[in-house]
N, C-alpha and C positions, 0 to 999 in steps of 0.2 A: 674747434680744436685750435691750440695755440703753439707757437714755436718761438724760441729765442736764438738769435745769432750773435755770437761774440765777435764784435768788430772794433774793440777798443784799443788794440795794440798799436805801437808806434811804427811797426814795419821796418825797423832799422836794418834788417838783413836783406831787404829788397831795395835799399838805396842804390842809385840815386832816384829811382822812379818814385819812391814814397816821399821825396822832397816836394813833389808837385801834386800828388794825390794820395789820399789815404789808401792803404793796401786793399781794402775791400772794393774800391772803385776802379782799380787798375784792370784794364781789359784782359780777359783770359779767353782765348778763342773768339775775340771780337765782341765780347760783351762783358760788362763789369762782373768781377767774380761774385759779388753779392747777389746778382740776378740769378746766377746758376743755382744758388742755395734757395733763394726765394721760390724759384720755379719748382724745385724738388718738394719743398714744403707745401706749396699750393696743390701739386699733384697728389700729395698724400692726404689732402682734405683739410689742411690748415686754413683757417679763415682770418687769423690775426698773427702777424709777425712782429715780435719785439726786437729791436736792435739795441744791444748794449754797447753804447758808444762812450768814447773818452776823447781821443785825438781828433782835432779839427772838426768839431761838432757842427760848425756852420756849413761845411761842405756836405756833410751827411744830410743835414736838414734840407739843403738845396736839392740833393739827389732825390729825397723823398717827395719834394714838391713836384718834381718832374715825373714821378711814377705813382701818383695818387690813383691812376686808373688801372693799376696792375691787377686788380681783382681780389685783393685781400687787404684788410686793414693793416696799416703799418704804423707802429708806435715807437717812439724813442725813449730809452731809459739811459740817462746820462750820468756817468760817474763824475764826482767832483775830485776824487782821488783814486788812484789805481786800486782795484779790488781783486786782481788776479783772475783766475778762470772759474772760481766758484762764487766769490762775493757778488758778482753781477746778478746771479740768480736771486740772492736774498734781497738785493736792491729792487728787483723787478717783481717781487712776490705779489704785490697788489695787482699787477698787470697780468700775471701768469696764472694765479691760483683761482680757478673756477671750479675746482673739484674734480677735474679731469686730467689725465696724463698730458704732458707737453714735451715737445722736442727741444733739444739744445744742440747747436752746431758750432764748431770752430770755423771761422771764415777763411783761414789760411790753408784749407785743404781743397783739393780738386778730386771729386769723386762722383760716381753715378751708381745708384742702386735703388731698389724698390723700398721706399720708406714705409709704405703701407704694410709690408711684411714685418718690419720692425715693430710697428704698432700692434699687429695681431699677435706676435710672439710675446710682447710685453703683457698684453691683456691676458694671455693664456697662462703665464706663470704667476702673475699676481704679486710679484715682489716690488720693491721700491724703485729699482732702476734696471735699465738694460743698456749696454754699450755695444756699439759696433766694433768688431775687431777685424784686422786684416793681416795676412801673412806676408812677412818681409824677409828677404834673404839676409839683410843687415839690420836687425832690429835696433841695435845700439845707436844707429844714426838718427833715429826718430824719437828717442826718449830714453829714460833711465831704467825702465822696467818693462818686462813682458807680462802678458796676461796668461794665467794658467787656469783654464776652465775644466770642469768635469765634462763627460760626454753629453750630459743634459744641457750644457751651456751655463750652469751655475758656476760663477767665478770662485775658485778656491783661494787664490792669492795673487798678488803682484810680486814678481821676483826681480830684484836689481840685477843688472847685467854684471857678470863676473866670469870667473873661470869655469863655473859649472853651467852647462847648457840647460836652460829651463824651457826652451821653446822659442818659436819665432812669430807668435801672435802679438800684435801691438794694438793699443788703443787707437781707433781711427778718428776720434774726435767727434763722434756723432752719438747722441744719447737720447733716451726717453725716460722721463721720471714721473712717478706719481706724486701728488702734492705733499705727501708725507716727507719728501726730501727736505722740505723747508725746516723740519725739526733738526736737521743735521747741519744747517747753514747759519752763519753769523754775518752781520753787516761789517765786515772787515776784509782785508786782503787774505783770501783763502785760495788754496790750490786744489782744483778738482782732482788732479792726478795723484797728489801726494797725501791729501788729507781725506777728502770725501769718499772717493772710490775705494781705497783700501779699507776704510771703516765699514762701508756697506758690505764688502766682501767678507770681512770678519764676522759680520752679523748675518751672513747668508741671505742678504737682501739684494744681491746684484747678479744679473745674468748677462751673458754675452751672446751675440749672434754674428756669424761669419759674414763679412761683406761679400756680396755676389757680383760686384762690378769693379772697375778700376779705382785706384786710390793713389794719391801722392800729396805729401805736404809740400806746398809751393812757396814757402817763406824765403827761400834762397834762389838766386838766379839759376843755378844748374838744375835744381828741382822744379822750378817754374818751367824750364824748357822740357824736362823729362815728363812733367805732368801734361804739357801741351801735346807731346807725342802720344801719350796714352789716351788723351781726350780725342785726338784725331783718329786714332785706331778704333776707338769706340764709335765715333761717327761713321766710319767706313762700314762697320758691321751692323749698326742699328739705325742710323739716319744718314745714309749716303747722299741724300738730296741736299744736305747742308754743306757738302764739300764743293770746291770749285770745279765746274765742268766745262768751262769755256777756254781753258788754257791750251788745249790741243797738244801738239808735240812738245810744248814748253813744260808740261807737267811731268814730274818725276817723283810720284808718291802723293801722300795725302796733303792737301792744301785747302785752307779756308781763306777766301778773299772777299772783301767788301765789294758791292756792286760798283761803287764810285772809284775804285782803284783802277789804274791803267797799267798795262804791261807792254813793253816795246818788243821789237823784233829780235830773234835769236837768243832769247833768254832760256835759262834752265831753272825751274822753280820746284823745289821739293827735294827730299821728303820733309814732312812735318814743318810746314811753313804757315804762318798766319799773317795776312796782309790787311791792314786796317783801312778805314774809310779815307778817301782822298789821297792815298799813297800813289806815287808815280815811280814806276820801275822803267828805266830807260833801256835802250838796246844792249843786248849782250850781257846782261846781268846774271849772276849765279847766286841763288838763295837756297840755303839748306838748314834745317833745324833751327829756325829763327822766328822771332816775332817782330813785326813792324807795326808800331802803334800809329794812331791817326796822323795823317798829314806828312808822313816821311817821304823823302825823295832819295832814290838810289840811282846815281848817275851811271852813264854808259860804262860797261865792262867792269863794274865793281863786283866784289864778292862779299857776301855776308853769310857766315856759317857759325852755328852754335852761339848766337848772340841775340840781344834785345835792343831795338832802336826805339828811343823815347819819342814822344809826340813832336811832330814838326822838325825832326832832325834830318840832316842831309849827309850822305856819303858821296864823296867826290869821285870823279872818273878814275878808273883803274885802282881804286883804293880797296884794300882787303881788311875786313873786320872779322875776327875769329877769337877762339879761346875763351868763350863765355864773357865777352865784352858786353857792357851795358852802357848805352848812351842815355843820359838824362834828357829832359825836355829841351828842345831847341838847341841841340848840339850840332855843330857843322864841321865836317872833316874835309879838308882840302884834297886835291887830286893826288894820286900816286903815293898814298900812305899805307903803312901796315899797322893795324891796331890789334894787339894781342892781349887779351885778358884785362883790358882797362875798364875801370868804372869812372865815367866822366860826368862830373856834376853839371847841372842844367846851365843853359845860356852861355856855352863856351865854344869858341872856334879853335880848331886844331890845325897847325901847319907843320907838325913834326910827328914822326912815327913813334909808336910805343911798342917796344919789342918784348918787355917783361911785364907781367901782371902788376898793376899799381892803381892807386886812386889819383885821378887828375882833378885837382881843386880849381 
């Protein structure tokens, strides 16, 4: 069985991190987001994964070279021009069409569920497509329409957000299609959400299945942090052995920490913290609801809350970082600063506080 992962986006909403790495390779829970999806597909019985790429293809190719022993065949399908969210399927038809259903995933979602159940449901109803849906309190935040299905799961229609409440089920960005889907696709920029799926619903060829695990679109920093919180809560209930267990009294909730990271004395770590490989946390540091990517140093008595620190960045002594700040790669903050809601581009040193949200070039 085969699966396609859409990894071609520019990731502009997750800058400055995506100025250094393509979005699918940014570590989520201490491993590249792409690996999370590849593991789900492998667990569902997929033997070949096709990556639909566009942006910084050479970096993706290098990633594949390092993961050739993953246990599934990995193939690249490269766009020469943007093809939207449906065009990449048409481009990869020769790689995907072996007469059997295949999975399609958007790479900018964090989720966990049983994909085997999606395959079984799809095979049972026998239509062209099946989409995963999830319930959200604010569906307008994640797209322009909600999914309106029958009790059987057959999708009746997609309804634009407006004054009339039509439901709170949204497209989760996970699909399975039978090969007949290629009859609805063209080698051009096409929208899966606006063109292909509504047409399948009109033809009564699209079913939906409610997602049974956590879900979050992580294309923006606040949602990346929220997705991390949901992911760590999932680990607590299902794979608690993956959470940090050596923090002792320093722990204050769910934490994932690489073995090579070090923690000083008198720290308070958590909740919802991810500490990457080689990070150094000095004495008296407070971390909460944050992600530290590989090689970061947080100096004595600093505070990092609701923020993301890019690779090899440094937070000075007694400095406070908060308000969904994002430090790009190799950013260095001097001692005794306050950084609130700043997006700081890579390779920059800061010697002044930032009290209002802004982009620091």
